[in-house]
N, C-alpha and C positions, 0 to 999 in steps of 0.2 A: 578756103583754108581758114581764114580768120573767123568765119561763122562757126565752123566745127569746133574751134578752140573755145569760142564763147559758150557754145552749148555744153561742152564738157565741163567748163568752169561752173555753169549753172547747175549741172547734175551733181558735181562734187559738193557745191554749196548746199544744195537741197538735202543731200545725204547727211552732211554735217549738221544742218539744222534739225533734221529728223532725229538724228542720234542724240542731240543735246536737248531736245524738247520732249520727246516721248520716252518715258521710263516705265519699265515693267518691274514691279516688286514681287518677288517670289513668296510663296506661303511660308510663314514662320519667321519672316523678317519685316523690319520697318526701317524706312530711310528718312533721314532728316534733310530738310531743304534749307539752303542758305542763299540769301540774296545780298550780294556784295560782301560776303563773308559773315553775315549776321543770320542767326537762326530765325526762320519764319514759320515753318510748320513741319509736321511729320506725316508722311504718306504711308498708307496701309498697303497690304498685298493687293495687286491688280495693276491696271494700266493707268498711267497718269501723264499729263502734258504740262510741261514747265515753260516758263517764259524764256525764250532764247536769249543767250548772252547775259541774262540777268540772274536767273536762278540756276543753281547747280546742286548736286547731291553732296551733302556734307558727310554723314556717317551711316554706314550700313550696320544696323544693330540686329543681332540674333535674339529673337524673342522666345525661343524654345528653352526648356530646362537644360542646363548644362552641368557637367560634372567637373569639379575643380579639385585637382590633387594638391594637398598641402604637404610640402616637403618635410622629411623626417628631421627631428631635432632632439637634442638631449635636454631633459627637464629635471630640475632638482625638486624633490617633494619636500613637504614640511619637516619630515624626519631625516632630511639630508640624504635621501637615497636618490641615485641618479637613474633615470629611465629614458629610454629612447622611444619616441612616439611619432607617429604620422597619422594623418587624417584625410578625409575626403569630404568636400562640401558640394551640395546640390543647390544651384542658384538659378534664378530666372529673372530676366529683365522685364520689369513692369512698365517703366517709363523710359522710352527710348531717348528722349531729349535730355533727361536728367542723367542717365547713364553715359551719354555721349559728352556732356559739357560740364557736369558737376565734379568729375574726377578724371584724372589722367591715368590711363592704363588700368582699367577696371579690374581685370583678373589679378594683376600683381597687387593691387591695393587690398583686395579681399584675401588673398593668400597671406600677405604680411599681417593683416588684421587677425586672421585666424591663428597664425603662429603665436602672436602676442597673447591672445586670450587663452590659448592652450597652456602656455607657460603660467599664466595667472591662475587658472582654475586648478591645474594639477599641482602647482606649488602651494596651494592652500590646503592640500589633503595629505594624509599619511600614505605610505606605500600600500598598506593593506586596503585602505579605502579606495585608492586609485585602481587597484587590481580587481576589486569586488564591486565597485559602483560605476561601471562604465556607462550605464544608461543615464545615471544622474549627471555625469560629466558631459555626455552628448546633449542633454537637455539644457544645461547651463550654457554651453557654448552656443547652441542654436539661439537661445534667448538674447545673449549679448551681441553676437555677430549680426543677427537680423535687425536688432535695434540700431546698430551702427551703420548698416548699409541702406537703411530706408531713405535717407536724403539723396542717395545715388540712384534711386529708382529701381533698386534690386531687391528681390525677395529671396531670402535664404530659406529653403524648404527643409533641408536636413543637414546635420553635421554628424559624421560618424568617425569615431576613433578606430582606425584600421588595426593598429598594432601597438602593444605596450611591451617593451622588452627591458626587464631589469638587468643589472650586471650579472655576470656568470656566478660569482660567489653567492650573491643573494638568491639566485635561482637554485643553486645547489642546497643552500640552507633551507629554502622553502620546500624543496623535494624531501629533505630529511624530516622536516617538521610534518609534512603531509603523511609520510610513511609512519612516523611515530603515532600520529593521530589515528590513522587507520588501524594500526596494531592495538591501540588503546580501545577503540570501538569494538574490534574483534574480541578482545579479552572480556570486555563488558558484556557483549552478547553471549559469549560462551558461559560466563558466570550466571547470567540471567537464565540461560537455558538449563544449566545444572540446577539452579534454584527451582525453576518451574518443574523440572523432572522430579526433584526430591519432594516437592509439595504434592505432586500428583501421586507419587508412590506412597507417601504417607496417607493421603486421602484414600487410596486403594486399600491399603492395609487396614485403615480404620473401618471402611465399609465391610471388608472381609471379616474383621473381628466382630463387628455388629451383627452381621448375618450369621456368623458361627455361633455367637451367643444366643441369638434368637432361635437358631436351630437346636442348640442344647436345651433352651427353655422349652421349646415345643416338644422335644424328645422326652424331657423330664415330665412334662405334663402328660404325655401319652403313657409313659411308664407308670406314673402315679395312677392314672385312670385304669390301666391294665391291672395293677396290683389291687386297686380298689374293687374291681370287678372279680378278680381272683379271690379276694378276701370274702366278698359277698357270696361267691359260689361255695367257698369252703365253709362259710357260716351256714349256708343253706344245707350243705351236705351233713355238717355236724348236727344241725337241728333234726334232720331226717333220721340220722343214725340214733340220736338221743331218743327220739320218739319210738324208734324200733326197739331200743333197749328197754324203754319204759313199758313197752308192750310185751316184753319177755322174749324177744327174738335173740337167740344166742349168736346168730350170724353177725349181728351188729357189733358185738364185742370183738369178734374176729376182724372186723374192718379196721378198728384202731390198731390192733396188734399187727395186722398185715401191713398197714401203712408205715408204722415205725420200723418194722422188720425190713421192708423194702428200702427205706431211706438209709438205714444202717448198712445194708449190704451194698447200696450204691456208693456210699462214701468209701467203703472198704475196697471196692473194685476200681475206683478212679484215683486212689491215693498214689502220689508220685513215688512213694517208697515201696509200693507193691510191685514185686517182680514176678510173683506167682499168683495165678488165678485160683482163688479158693472157692469151691462150691460147697454148699451146706450138705451135711451127710443125709439129712432127711429132705431130699429135694421134692419128694412126693408130698410132704407136708406143706411146703411152700406153694406147690401147685394147687393143693386142696384149699389152702387159704385163699388164693386168688379166685378159685372157683366159687368159694363161699361169698367173697365180695361181689362177684358177678351175680350170684343168686339174690343177694341183698339188694343190689341195684335194680334188678328186675322186679322184685317185689315192691320196691318203692315207686317205680314207674306205674305199676298196676294200681297201687293205692291212690296215686294222684289221678289216674284216669277214672277210678270209681268215684272219687270225690268231686270231679269236674261236673258242673251242671249239664243237664241234657241239652243237646243242640248247639253247645259251644264248640267253636273250632279251635283245635290245638294250635298253640303258637308255633310259628316256624322259626322263631329266633332261638 
C-alpha cells in the first residue's frame, strides 16, 4: 500500500515537472521568461523546455496586428465649434519584452495617448478644415502616436477617424449653405448655357447671312452674264438687220417695227388697270409682220451659211 502511494506521488510530481518545464508557444504569440521574477528571454512560437522551479512564463504577448477602438469624445476646434469624434487605431507589438515591461496596461495607454492627440490635432484646425481634411488629420495622428509608442515596442500602422459629428445647429447651417451653393452653381450653369446658345445662334445667323450674300453675289453675277450675252445677241441681231437694210431689204425695217409693236402690245396686255383684252383691228397685219420677221431670219441664216468656209462644221452652241 505504501509503495503504491509512493508511485502515485512520483507520477504527480513528474506531471507537475513536465507541465512547468515544457512550454508550447502558439503561432502569433511570444512569451517572456522570468527567473526569480526577473526577465531573462523571450521564447518564439514552438516547443520550449524551461528550468523547473526556476523559470516561469511572465507575459503572453499577442504579436499579430490588433484593432484598438478609441472612445468617442467632444473636441473644441480652433473656431470654438464643438464636434464629437471617435477613431480606431491598428497596432502591432514588435518587441514583446518592451511591450510587457516598459508600460503598464498597453492598450489603455495607447487609447489615452490617441485621445489626447486627437484633441490636440483637431483643436488646432477650424471646423471646415476638420471636415474636409480628414486624411491630413489621420496622417498627423499616425505620425505623433507612432513616435510616442516606439519605446513601448509597438508599431502603430494606421489611425483612422471613424466619425466627426458637429452640433445639430451647425449641421443645419451647413446644409443650408450647401443648398445655396448648389443653387448658385445651377444658376451659373444655366446662364453659361444660355450664353453659349446665344453665341451659337449668332454664329449660325452670321454664317447664314454670309451664305445668303454669297448666293446673291453669285446670282447677280449670273444675271449680269446673262444680260451681257443677251445684249451681245441683240447687238448681233441689230447688226444683221442693219446690214439687211443697207442691202435694201424691206423686211429688215419691218423687224424693228414689229419688235416695238409687240412690246407695246405686251405692256398693254399685262397692265394691272387693264380689265378688257384689246385686240388690234388689223390682226392680219400683225401676223404678216411676224411672218416677215421669220422670212428675214431665214434669209439671214442662209447668208451666214453661204459665207461660212467650205468644210467647216456649224457650231452647235
